[in-house]
N, C-alpha and C positions, 0 to 999 in steps of 0.2 A: 928325888930322882927324877930328870927330867926326860922327856920325849925326844928321842933324835928325830927330826926332820930334815931330809936329805933337799939337798940343794938340786931340783929338776933342773937340766939344762935343756932348754929348749932346741938348740942347734943339734944336739948330739942325737937325734932322733935316727933311728934307724928308718928304710925300707924294706919287706920281705916278699918275695913275689911265691906261693902259692899256686902247684898243680893241684887242680882238684878229683883231674881224671883217675878212674876208680878208687878213690878213696870216700871213707863212709863218712857221711853228713854230719853225723853227730860228734863223731872222733877228730874232724873237720874243726867243726865249730866251735868244741872245746880249747881246741890247741890256738885257732886265730883267738878267742875271747881271753888266753893268759896272754898271746903277745899285747894285744892292745892295751891289757891294765897295766902289764909290764911285770907281772911274776914272774920271767924268766930273768928277771935281773936284780941284782942284790940291792938296789935303791927303793925295794916298792915298798909303797906305804897305800894302806887300803883307800884314804882319802885325797889320793892326789892322782895324777893321770901322768904316769912313767912310763907309759907303753909306748910302741912305733908303729908304724904305719903297715898295712899285711893289702898285698893286690893280690887279690884270688881270681885264676885263670881258669879256664873247661867248666865254668859252672854246670853247664848242663851233663859234662861225664859224671857226675858225682852220684857215689851211690847210695842208697836207702837198702837197708835187711828187711828180711820176711818179706810180708806180702802189702809194704807200707805204701808201696807206689800205687796201687789202688784203692787198699784198705783206710788207709789215713787220709782223714776231710779236715778242710782249714775250714770254719764258717765264719761270714762276714754277717752284720742283722744292719738293716737300713734302719732301723727306729718304726717303720713301722708292720700294722699286721701281717704276718705270711712273709715277712721281709728278710726272712734266712737263705742264704747263698752257701751251697757247700760248693769245696772244689777239692778235687783228691791229687796227690804228688802229680801223678801223670798229666794231667788239665796245668799245672803249675808251672811245671818242666816244658811244655810245651812254647808256653806263651813269654814269659818272663822267668828263665832257668836260674838268674840271680839271686831274686825274691824264696828260693829255699834257703840259701844260704843267710842271706841278709837276717832273715826270722830267724833260723838255727840259733844267729850268734847275738842274734839281740834278745831272747830268754836267757843267755847266759853272762850278758854285762847287768852291772847295776841298774835298777827301776826307778834312776833320779836323774840331775843335771849331769852329775860324771857320766852314767850310762850314756849319754844324749851326745858329749863328746865326742868318748868314748868310738862311738858309732860314724862319726864323720870321719874317722881317719881307717876306715873299710873300705875299700874299692873292690866291686866283683864286677868281673865278666866274661861274657859265652865268648867260647874263641882262645886263642893262645895269642890274642893280639891287646898290648895295652896301652896307654897314653904317655905312662911313667916311666918310659927310658930315661929319661934327663935325671931322674933321683938316683938312679944305679941302684935297682933293688937288687938285695943277691936272694939267689933261688934257697928255698926252704923245702926241705921233703916234708910231704903231708903225714899225719899220721895213717897208720893205716889198721 
């Protein structure tokens, strides 16, 4: 028995726009990761890129549950002694709200070359304006 390999037609990739206003961060990231991988299509294959493009708008209005706004900390390390920096979700939201969604989605895609290709199809913007109107993205309801 041979393994079925679908022909992934790159011209038929769709564009989706998701409004993140009021959406819970983890649920939104899971939905976006599934669309990027192509898990919502019948031609899904784990090792192929069959997904669509996703544009997320209103990134600053995404919701985190519980006490994560102040209690969840992201650490970066410079490599030097005492070089740890801790940043809360509220601080990241104030400076770069796009990074909250990007970081959450990156954790839900494969950690290899395929994952890096998938992340290039994710576009995240604060505010409700985006420069991808020419691609005619279809609106998609965010998971609540």
